[in-house]
N, C-alpha and C positions, 0 to 999 in steps of 0.2 A: 556326553554324546559327541562332542567335537572330536574326540579321539577316534571315532568310527566313521569319519567322513572320507570320501574318496577311496572306498574299498576296491582294490583291484580284483581281477578275475581269479587270482590264486588265493584270495582272502587275506585276512590279517589275524595276527595272534590276539585273542581276546583276553587270555589269562595264561600265565606260565604255570604249568602243572608238574608236580613231582611224578616220578615213575609209578604207574599203576593207578594214578588219580584220574578222575573224569569230571567234567562239568555237569552238574545236576539240574541247573536252572538259570535262566537269565530273565530279569524283569526290570522295567523302568520304575524308578522310585523318586521320591523327594525327601528332603531332610525332615519332613513332618510325619513320615511313615514309620511303620515297624516291619521288621523281617521275621518270618517264622520258618524255621527249618524243622523237618520231620524225618525220622529215620525208619528203616525197615523193621527194627525191633521195638517200635512203639514209643520212642522218646521224641520230644520236641522242645524247642526253645524259641522264645520270642524276645527280641531286643530292638531298641531304636536303631534306625538306619544310621543315625549320626555316630553310633558306636563303631562304625566302619569308616575310617578316614578315606578321603579321596586320594588315590595313588597317583603318582606322577606319570605313569605310563601303563599301556595295555599289557605289557609283558611282566607285570609284577605278580608275585606269588599270592598276595593277599594275606589275610589274618584268619585265625580260627573262629568259626561261628559256633560250633558245638563240638564237645569232646566225645568221640565215638568209642564205644566199647569194642573189644576184639570181635571181629566177625560181623559188625554192624556197618551199615552204609546209609548215606543220605538218599532219600527218595524224592523229596520235593522242597522247593523254596517258594514261599508266598509273601506278597506284600500286603500288609493290613493297615487300616486307618489307625492312627494313634489316638487314643482317648485318655484324657487325664481323669482317672478315677481311682480312689483308694481301694484297698482290699475289702474294707467294710462296705463301701458303696457297691462294689461288684457283687459281693455276697448277698446284700439286701436286694439288689436288682434281680438276681437269679431266683431268689426265694419268691419275690413278688411275681415274676414271670411264670413260675410253676403254679402259683396260686391262681393267677388269671386263667391259665390253661387248664386248671382243674387237675394238675398232676401232684402226686405225692413227692415229698423230698426224697432224693435218692441217697442210698447209703454211700458213705465215702469210698471205701474200697480202692484207695488211690495209692497204696504203698507208702503212705507217709509223706507225700510230696506237697500237701496242701499248706496254705498259709494259715496262721492262727488269726482268726477274726473274731471281733466282738459282736454280740447280738445288737444290731442296729437297724434303723429304718431310713428310708429316703423319702423326700417329699414327692407328691404326684408330678410336680413340674420337673424334678430331677429324673424321675422314672421315665417320663416322656422324652426328655433330652437324651438320656442314655439309650433308650430304645431306638431313637432315630440314628444313633451312631453305631448300633450293634451290627455285627456281621455274623454269619453262620459258616462254620467250617465243616466241610464234608470229608470224612475219612473212610477209606475202603481197604479191605484186606485181600490177600491172595485167594482165600477160600470163599470169597463172595459176600463177606459180611461188611456192613457199613453203618454209619450213624452221622447225624448232624449235631454239632455242638456250638453253643454260644461262644463268641470270641472273648467274652468276659471271663471264661473259665481258663483262658491261657494268660497267665500273669506275665508282666514284663519284667525281665531280669537283665543282667549284664551278659554279653556274649561270651562264649568260650567255656560255659559250664556243661554239665551232663544233661541238663534239661529236666523236664517232667513228663509224666505219662500222657501220651496223646490218645492211645487206645490199647486195650488189653491185647497182648500178643501171646497166644497159646496154641495148643493143638487144634482147637476148634476154629479159631480165626485164621491162623497162619500169619506170616509177616505182612506188614503194610505195603501197599503199592501206590497209593495216592492220598493226598491231603491238600485241599484248597478251598477258598471261600466261594460260596454259592448264594444265589437268591432263590426265593420260593418258586418263581416261575421258570427257573432253569431246568434243563434236562441233562442227563449224562449217558454216555455210551460206553459199555464195558466189553472188552475183548479178552478171550482166553487163549492159552497156548495151544488149545485144541481146535482153534478156528471158529469157536462159537461167539455170538455177539448178542447183546441185549441193549435196548434203549428204554430209559424210564425217566419219569419226572422226579426231581429231588424232593418235591413236596410229600411224596409217599414214603420217604425214608424217615424213620423215627428220630426225634430230637432227644439225645441222651447225654448223660454226663461225660466229662472228658475221658475218664479212665474206665468206662464201661466197655462191654464186648460188642455192642451193636446188634443189628438185626440182619436177616438174610436179604440180600439185594439180588444176587445171581446164584441160582441153585446149580452149582457146577458139579461135574462128575468127580468121583473119588480121586482119579488120577489127573484132574484138570485144575488149572489155576488161572485167576485173573492176572493179566500181565499189563494191561493198559486201561486207563479210564480217561475218556475225552469229555471235556466240559462244553456243553452246548448252551450258549447264552441267547442268541437271536432265534428263539424257537419259531416264532411266526414267520420270519423270513426264510428259515430253513424249510418249513412246511410248504411255503409257496414255491420254493425252488424245486 
């Protein structure tokens, strides 16, 4: 943060970019956090903040976060709480959460990017502990589909890889336009390239597996697409305003 003190009227260079590159997101973080990057073609990667070293100056080019396929581009960067949990613990937590909610286990359908986990259980105390640290990731596509997914479905890896599926991208869904953590009491506002707008609570958006297609959030016209999703957190204050 000290590198951004005394910014003059003309601004300061935040990051040195290659030709054709653009900044997709800026967030404040700590060394105890994780970074999650999501692409338009439905890939995502989660890695510890500490995997990105602190550079000596603002005009550095940085290091690779995710390896993009041809024609793909980054749509979002989110900062998530780091939680130390094994693959078995995460799988057991998700299974117990679905059982508590009365949901059936979802079919994998993940394109082979899941971890191999053993059949295991966790104690009630560990379940409560992991539940308190759980976050929910909202993902929205250009054709108006979206879903909420537990942060435990996004495993932590090293940076620079191709990542894993964040949401199915196909003719029905279209490319992804937004992905970020939300709380049950939050709302979102979606805007289309045709000038249409909708505002809705995130609690009404189904909680689905990471690589599923999602549900309809905004019923857009055939030639219309969602281009922006705004996260509204202070709902009561916004209503009073």
